[in-house]
C-alpha positions in Angstrom: -14.3 -31.9 -30.7 -11.1 -29.4 -30.9 -13.1 -27.2 -29.0 -13.3 -29.3 -26.2 -9.9 -30.8 -27.0 -8.9 -27.0 -26.0 -10.8 -26.4 -22.6 -9.0 -29.6 -22.0 -5.9 -28.1 -22.2 -6.6 -25.2 -19.7 -7.7 -27.8 -17.2 -6.1 -25.4 -14.1 -3.0 -27.4 -12.5 -4.4 -26.4 -9.2 -1.5 -27.9 -7.2 1.0 -26.4 -9.1 -0.6 -22.9 -7.8 -1.0 -24.0 -4.5 3.0 -25.0 -4.2 4.5 -22.0 -6.2 1.5 -19.2 -4.4 2.4 -21.1 -0.8 6.8 -20.4 -1.5 5.4 -16.3 -2.0 2.4 -16.2 0.7 0.9 -18.3 3.3 -1.9 -20.2 1.6 -5.7 -20.1 3.2 -6.5 -23.3 4.9 -10.2 -22.9 3.1 -10.4 -26.7 2.2 -13.7 -26.4 -0.5 -14.6 -23.6 -0.9 -13.7 -19.4 -1.4 -17.6 -18.3 -1.6 -19.3 -17.6 1.5 -23.1 -18.5 1.5 -25.6 -16.0 -0.2 -27.3 -15.4 3.2 -23.7 -13.9 4.5 -23.7 -11.9 1.3 -24.2 -8.2 2.0 -25.2 -7.4 -1.8 -28.2 -8.3 -3.8 -27.0 -8.9 -7.2 -27.7 -10.7 -10.4 -25.0 -13.9 -11.2 -25.2 -13.2 -14.6 -22.9 -10.2 -14.1 -20.4 -12.4 -13.4 -20.9 -15.5 -15.4 -17.4 -16.8 -17.1 -17.2 -18.3 -20.7 -16.5 -21.4 -20.4 -12.9 -21.4 -21.9 -11.9 -18.2 -19.2 -13.5 -20.8 -16.2 -11.1 -23.4 -17.8 -8.2 -21.2 -18.4 -5.7 -21.6 -15.3 -5.3 -18.2 -13.0 -1.5 -19.0 -12.2 0.7 -16.8 -13.8 -2.4 -15.2 -16.4 -0.3 -11.8 -14.9 2.9 -10.1 -13.5 3.3 -8.3 -10.0 4.6 -4.5 -10.6 7.1 -3.3 -9.2 5.8 -0.2 -8.5 1.9 0.8 -8.8 1.3 4.3 -9.9 -2.2 5.4 -9.6 -3.4 8.6 -10.5 -6.6 10.5 -9.0 -9.3 11.8 -11.7 -12.7 11.5 -10.1 -14.5 9.2 -12.8 -15.3 5.8 -12.8 -15.4 5.4 -16.6 -12.3 6.6 -19.1 -11.7 6.8 -22.8 -10.2 3.6 -24.1 -7.0 4.8 -23.2 -7.4 6.9 -20.2 -3.7 8.5 -20.4 -4.1 9.7 -24.0 -7.9 9.7 -25.3 -9.6 12.8 -25.3 -8.3 14.5 -22.9 -9.2 18.6 -22.1 -6.3 20.8 -23.1 -2.9 21.1 -21.2 -3.8 17.6 -19.8 -0.8 16.0 -18.5 -1.9 12.6 -18.4 -0.1 11.7 -21.9 3.1 13.2 -19.6 2.9 11.3 -16.9 2.3 7.7 -19.2 5.2 9.0 -21.0 7.5 9.1 -17.8 6.2 5.9 -17.0 7.4 3.7 -19.7 11.1 4.7 -18.4 10.4 3.0 -15.4 11.1 -1.0 -15.9 7.9 -3.1 -14.2 5.7 -0.3 -13.6 2.3 -0.7 -13.3 0.3 2.7 -14.3 -3.7 3.5 -13.4 -6.0 6.4 -13.0 -8.3 5.9 -10.3 -12.0 7.2 -9.4 -10.8 8.9 -6.4 -11.9 12.2 -6.8 -10.2 15.7 -5.9 -10.5 18.3 -2.6 -13.4 20.7 -3.5 -11.7 23.4 -1.3 -8.0 22.9 -2.5 -7.5 26.4 -4.4 -5.9 24.3 -7.3 -9.3 22.3 -7.7 -9.2 24.1 -10.9 -6.2 22.2 -12.3 -7.4 19.1 -10.6 -10.8 19.0 -12.8 -8.6 19.5 -16.0 -5.7 17.0 -15.2 -3.3 20.2 -15.3 -2.4 19.1 -11.6 -2.3 15.2 -10.3 -1.4 13.4 -6.9 -0.1 10.0 -7.4 -0.7 7.3 -4.8 2.7 5.1 -5.6 2.1 1.3 -4.2 3.3 -0.6 -2.7 5.5 2.3 -0.3 2.0 3.8 0.3 2.9 7.9 -0.4 1.1 10.3 -2.3 2.8 12.7 -4.5 0.9 15.6 -4.1 0.8 18.7 -6.9 2.5 17.1 -10.0 2.2 19.7 -13.1 3.7 20.1 -16.7 6.3 21.8 -14.9 7.7 19.4 -12.4 6.5 16.1 -14.0 9.6 15.3 -15.5 11.6 15.5 -12.4 9.1 13.9 -10.0 9.6 10.5 -12.4 13.0 10.6 -12.4 13.2 10.7 -8.6 10.5 7.7 -8.4 12.7 5.9 -10.7 16.2 6.8 -8.8 14.5 5.6 -5.2 13.0 2.3 -6.9 16.4 1.5 -8.5 18.4 2.7 -5.6 16.7 3.1 -2.2 16.0 0.1 0.1 13.2 -2.4 0.1 10.3 -1.0 2.7 12.3 2.4 2.9 11.4 4.0 -0.4 8.7 5.9 0.7 10.2 7.2 3.6 13.1 8.3 1.0 10.9 9.5 -1.5 9.5 11.8 1.6 12.7 13.9 1.9 13.4 13.9 -1.3 13.0 18.1 -2.5 11.0 18.4 -6.0 9.8 21.9 -6.4 6.6 22.5 -6.2 5.6 19.0 -4.8 5.0 17.6 -1.3 4.9 14.0 -0.6 3.5 12.5 2.2 2.4 9.1 3.8 -1.2 7.5 2.9 -2.5 6.3 6.4 -4.5 3.3 4.9 -3.4 -0.2 6.1 -4.8 -1.9 3.0 -5.7 -0.9 -0.8 -8.3 -3.2 -2.4 -8.6 -2.0 -6.6 -11.4 -3.1 -8.9 -12.0 -1.9 -12.8 -14.6 0.1 -13.5 -13.6 0.5 -17.1 -16.8 -0.1 -19.0 -15.5 1.4 -21.9 -13.3 -1.4 -22.6 -15.2 -4.0 -21.6 -19.2 -3.6 -20.2 -19.0 -6.5 -17.9 -16.1 -4.6 -15.8 -18.8 -1.5 -15.5 -21.3 -3.8 -14.4 -19.1 -5.8 -11.8 -17.1 -3.4 -10.1 -20.2 -0.9 -8.3 -21.4 -4.4 -6.9 -17.9 -5.3 -5.7 -16.9 -2.1 -4.3 -20.9 -2.0 -2.5 -19.9 -5.5 -1.2 -16.2 -5.1 0.5 -17.3 -1.6 2.1 -20.4 -3.0 3.6 -18.4 -5.5 4.8 -15.1 -3.8 6.0 -17.4 -1.1 7.6 -18.6 -4.1 9.8 -14.9 -4.7 11.2 -14.3 -1.5 11.1 -11.9 -1.1 8.3 -14.1 1.4 6.0 -12.7 4.5 4.5 -14.5 7.3 2.4 -12.8 10.2 1.2 -13.1 12.0 4.0 -11.7 9.3 6.8 -8.2 10.0 7.3 -8.0 7.5 10.0 -4.7 5.2 10.1 -5.0 1.1 9.0 -8.5 1.3 7.0 -8.8 -1.0 3.4 -9.3 1.8 0.7 -12.2 0.3 -1.8 -11.1 1.9 -5.4 -12.3 1.9 -8.9 -9.5 2.2 -11.5 -9.3 1.6 -15.6 -8.4 -1.1 -17.7 -6.3 -3.7 -15.8 -5.9 -6.6 -18.2 -7.4 -10.1 -18.3 -11.7 -8.6 -18.2 -12.6 -12.6 -19.4 -11.2 -13.0 -15.8 -13.7 -10.1 -14.3 -13.8 -9.5 -11.8 -9.9 -8.7 -11.3 -9.3 -7.5 -7.6 -5.7 -6.0 -6.8 -4.7 -5.4 -3.3 -2.1 -4.1 -1.7 -1.1 -3.9 2.0 1.4 -2.0 4.0 2.8 -5.5 5.6 4.3 -6.3 1.8 1.6 -8.5 0.4 0.2 -7.8 -3.3 -1.9 -10.2 -4.6 -4.0 -10.4 -7.9 -7.5 -11.8 -7.3 -9.8 -12.9 -10.1 -12.9 -14.8 -10.6 -14.1 -13.0 -7.5 -17.9 -12.6 -7.1 -19.5 -11.1 -4.1 -19.6 -14.5 -2.3 -15.7 -14.7 -1.7 -15.1 -10.8 -0.3 -15.9 -11.9 2.8 -12.9 -14.5 2.5 -10.9 -12.2 0.7 -11.6 -9.5 4.0 -11.0 -12.4 6.5 -8.5 -14.0 5.0 -6.1 -11.7 2.9 -6.8 -8.1 4.7 -6.9 -9.5 8.2 -4.8 -12.5 8.2 -2.8 -12.6 5.0 -3.5 -15.7 3.9 -4.5 -16.6 0.3 -6.4 -18.4 -1.8 -4.5 -20.0 -4.7 -6.8 -21.2 -7.4 -7.9 -17.7 -7.7 -4.9 -16.2 -7.9 -3.0 -14.2 -11.4 0.0 -13.1 -9.7 1.4 -12.2 -6.1 4.6 -11.3 -4.4 6.2 -10.3 -1.4 7.6 -6.4 -0.9 9.5 -5.7 2.4 6.4 -4.4 4.6 6.2 -0.3 5.4 7.5 0.4 9.1 6.6 4.0 9.7 
């Protein structure tokens, strides 16, 4: 009986969520369901992979996470990592621990490693593969800091922190590109949106199961809209789907984090492949959100290149 009372106390306040979300981003007019018909889903999967516990099902999502001020993503070429992706089981000379240390000095930062790979033709490939050299994707600025090493990592993060604190919203990426940091180049990221999926199986087996299914469905549906981009496709305006390490809230998986160049950030949860069609059509294409599945959202100034 106490357990049932606990679940009753967790019942989602959907009207509160809708009202508060609508003050940040336009809310979708989908009246009944956030899920498409199974016949519209491109991927075969077992629904048991996405089954939520009764407590997770009943727990309100809104405000269960915080929107970051800045999100820094480090390419690793992996889809799973040690429990602490930045500090555990690192090869000799890895700068990932130093990146984690420097990031802690920045207020409101979220830091993740990603499954994005490396350019094997790069003369510094060996250093990238052992994390002696790293590239940083910075969102919502949509820029990539290339060539971060032990020699410049502190300077890089000092500049990032300064730009975050003093730069005009929506202009930080441009400002960072104009900064001179020894050994580093800062380039525009050409994608129109980034979709982040937690695949950190070591932290939670469910994420290791759900992320590949969600990625496959996203990429297939994005391809129908001409938005799919793989690592070798640098056309502007596409949507890049990326595996990341632990984001928090595994009991709500699948978590889906979306950044767009127009400044929209949305953290969805309790998602499955039947939601992908509307995540693309409503959020990616039309900048509308389904409030009942949102943990956090924020409207930054858009990027005007």
